Every structure is written in structure tokens, then in C-alpha cells.
N, C-alpha and C positions, 0 to 999 in steps of 0.2 A: 885231628885234635880240636881245632877251632870249631868245626861244625858240631862236634859232640858237645862242646861247651855251650854254644848258642842254643842248641836243642834243649839242653838241660835247663837253661834259663827260661824256656818257653817264650822266646822273644816275639813281640808283635811287630816292631819296626827296628831294623838295624841301620844305623848311620855309619857310613864309611868315609874315609878320606885317604884313599890309596891310589896308586898309579896302576895297580894290577887289574886285569880283567877277571871278574869273578865267574866261576863255573856255575852251571845250573844247580848242582847239588848244594851249593852255598846259598844261592839266591832263593832257593825254594824253602829254606828253613824258617825265616820270619813269617808269621801268620799274615801280616798285611803287606810286607815288602821291605825292600832295602832302599835307602835314600843316600844320594851323594850330593855334594855341593860342587859347583864348578864356577870359577871366577870369570865367567863370561855370560853374555846374553846368548844362550843357545837358540838355534842350532849353529850359530857362528862361533868360530874360534874354539872348536873342540880340540882336545889334546893338551899339549904342554904350553906353558907360558902365555895364556890367553890375552892378558893385558898388553904384553909386548906386541902381539900380532894385531890386536885391535888398534893400537896406536900406529903401527907401521902401515896398516891398510885403511886407516881412518873409518873404522866401523864401530858401532855402538859397543860400549863396555858396560859391564855389570856383573851380576851374580845370578845363577840359576840353581835351585835345589830341584833335583829330578829323581824319578824312579830309576833304579839301576836295572839294566838289562845286560844281555851278553855283549852288546855292541857298545863301543866307547862313547860316553856322554850322549846316549841316544834314547833314554827312557822318557816317559811322559813328564811334563813340567808341573811342579807343585807350586813354586814361588819364584818370581823373578824380580830383580831390582835393576834398574837402568841408571848408570852413573850420569848425572846431568852434564850436558855438553861443556859447560863452563869449568867443570872439574877435570876435564880431559888432559890438563897439563900436569897432573900429579906424576911424580916419579913412579917407577914400578914398585919400589919399596913402600912409598906412601900409599899407593893404591891398595896393596895387599894389607897394610896395617888397617886401612879404613874398612875394607870389606871383611877382614877377619873379625873385626869388632862387631860387625853386623850378624855374624853367623849364629850366635845363640838365639836371638829373637827370631831370625829367619828359620832356624831349625824347629822352633816351636810351631811356627806357622805351617811349615812343611809337614810336620807330624800330624797336625790337625787336618790338613788337606788330604794326606794319605789315608788317615782313618775314616774320613768322610768320602773318599774316592772323588775328590774335587780336583781336577787337573786343569791347567792353564793351556790354552791353545797357543802354539808357536806363532810368533809375529811373522806375517808373510813378507815383511820388508827385510828380514834378516836372512841372508843367504847362508846355506849350510857350508861349513868349511872345517878342515882339520889341519893342524900343524904339529910338527914335532920340534926338535931343537933348532934354534936359529943358527944359521951359518955366520961366518965372519962377515960376509957381504951383507947379510940381513942386519947385523949389528951396526955396520958402518952406515948403512942407509938410515937406520933408526936414529943414530946420532946426528946425521946430516939434517934430518927433519926437526932437530932440536929437542929430541926426547932424551931422558936420562934414566938410568937404572936406579940411582940413589943420589940424594943430596945430603950434605952434612946435617942440615936441619931435620931430615927424616930420622936421623939417629939420635940427635941431641934432644929432641922434643918428646 
């Protein structure tokens, strides 16, 4: 039903924000491709809760808009933003508020890059990694390192 709807729209670019892996018959519908955003500097911290893992393992944090393929967070990169090192003390909630506010302008940049087939090379300094849900032990270590999921100020501001 969704594929039929997208075909009827004659979609050039499809933007998604889902946890599901899209099948080829869906990915083949848009004329130029499908774009996803991921709240990490790919290829690092692919999968779930990327900022949590970036803090836990002290790796760069940021956002990547990328071409969607059949593999998780694995397509060519269109736009990347690196969170400045001095901002790495943001709570998880504050981080997502910050990067979500950047998505509209980054989406425009990503669509332009996709339409012009201009892709960004991955940074060789970023090691590829994939994470799923954190365990209790992961969360305990996260807290011991001084990180927090949310602060009262995150909600009140």
C-alpha cells in the first residue's frame, strides 16, 4: 500500500525516519533515492541510541544524512555535522533536542547533494561500529562516567 502511494506521487527523494530495514522494492521507488538521518558521525555508532554510545566510548558525536541501502545506516553520506568537543557534556535529551532542530536545514542540504549526486567521503578516523539497546551494565558505566540521560533544565527550557 505504501509503495503504491509513493509510486503515485512520482517521488524523486524519499526521506525516512524509521527503525525498520527497507526492502529493495521500496528503495527502488524514488527516482533519485531514499535519505535517512542518523544522530551519529557514521560509520561510527550505527544502530540504536548513537549519542549514548558516543559518550560511553568517547568517540565523535554528530549527525549524518545518508543514502539508504539494504544495510543499516550504511549508504553513501550526503551531509555530516560533528558536535564540537566542548558540547560533549550535553545530556542525551539536550543532544537530541539540538540535533533535531538542525534536521530541516540539513535535510535541504542532503536533498541538494542527492540530486547532484555529491557524496561525502567517510572520515578515516571514525571506526565503524554498531550498537543495539544498552544493558544495565552499560547504563551504570555511563552514569559513572558522569553522563546523564536528562536534566531538569532540558525539560524546562
